[in-house]
C-alpha positions as CSV (number, residue, x, y, z in Angstrom):
1,M,-10.0,-12.9,-15.0
2,E,-10.9,-9.4,-14.9
3,G,-10.1,-7.6,-12.0
4,K,-7.6,-10.0,-10.4
5,R,-4.9,-9.0,-8.7
6,D,-1.6,-10.8,-8.2
7,V,0.3,-11.3,-5.2
8,I,4.1,-11.6,-4.8
9,E,6.6,-11.8,-1.8
10,G,10.1,-11.1,-1.5
11,V,12.7,-8.8,-0.7
12,A,12.5,-5.2,-1.5
13,E,15.7,-4.2,-3.2
14,D,16.8,-1.1,-5.7
15,A,18.2,-2.0,-8.9
16,K,19.4,0.3,-11.5
17,Q,16.3,0.4,-13.6
18,G,14.1,0.8,-10.3
19,A,12.5,-1.0,-7.5
20,V,12.2,-4.8,-7.6
21,V,11.0,-7.6,-5.6
22,V,13.9,-10.3,-5.2
23,R,12.1,-14.0,-5.1
24,D,13.5,-17.4,-5.5
25,A,11.9,-17.4,-9.1
26,G,14.0,-14.2,-10.1
27,A,13.2,-10.5,-9.6
28,V,10.1,-8.5,-10.5
29,F,10.1,-4.9,-11.2
30,V,7.7,-2.5,-9.8
31,A,6.3,-0.4,-12.4
32,G,6.6,3.3,-11.6
33,L,8.9,2.8,-8.5
34,D,12.4,4.4,-8.9
35,G,13.5,3.0,-5.5
36,W,12.0,1.6,-2.3
37,P,11.5,3.8,0.5
38,R,14.7,3.5,2.9
39,E,12.6,2.0,5.6
40,L,11.5,-0.9,3.3
41,R,14.8,-1.6,1.6
42,G,16.2,-5.0,2.3
43,R,12.9,-6.2,4.1
44,R,10.4,-8.7,2.9
45,V,7.4,-7.2,1.4
46,R,3.9,-8.4,-0.2
47,V,3.3,-6.4,-3.3
48,T,-0.2,-6.8,-5.1
49,G,-0.7,-5.7,-8.8
50,H,-1.2,-6.7,-12.2
51,L,1.9,-9.4,-13.1
52,R,3.1,-9.4,-16.6
53,T,6.1,-10.1,-18.9
54,I,7.5,-7.3,-21.0
55,A,9.2,-8.8,-24.0
56,G,12.6,-7.9,-25.1
57,A,13.2,-5.3,-22.1
58,D,15.7,-2.3,-22.7
59,E,18.4,-2.1,-25.3
60,P,21.8,-3.1,-23.6
61,L,24.7,-1.0,-23.7
62,E,28.0,-2.8,-24.9
63,I,31.4,-1.2,-24.5
64,D,34.1,-3.0,-26.3
65,G,31.8,-6.1,-26.8
66,L,31.0,-6.6,-23.5
67,H,27.5,-6.0,-21.8
68,R,27.8,-3.0,-19.3
69,A,24.2,-1.9,-18.5
70,G,20.6,-2.4,-19.4
71,S,18.7,-5.7,-19.7
72,L,18.6,-8.7,-21.9
73,G,15.6,-10.6,-22.6
74,D,12.2,-10.8,-20.9
75,R,11.4,-9.0,-17.4
76,R,8.5,-9.7,-15.2
77,V,6.8,-6.5,-14.2
78,I,4.0,-5.9,-11.4
79,E,1.9,-2.8,-12.3
80,D,-0.4,-0.8,-10.5
81,A,0.9,-2.1,-7.4
82,T,0.5,-1.5,-3.7
83,W,2.8,-3.1,-1.1
84,E,3.2,-3.8,2.6
85,A,5.9,-4.7,4.8
86,L,6.2,-8.1,6.3
87,E,7.2,-9.4,9.9
88,R,10.9,-9.4,10.2
């Protein structure tokens, strides 16, 4: 449906690849946000935007045959996001 916006809730955390919302169903990256503002990190947030899956994600870095960095498989991303802190 055109114009439909998705809403997710979870905990605002920072990952190496940027800001994420951690939920029971897994982490969702917030497109274009390198990290959460200090006052939101670790707090519950509601994020509104367009949720999609990016196939394949990043090329992982391997050292001595062991996975060291990057991401494997698909990843969920919310784009054109706005957010608000939820009650503590």
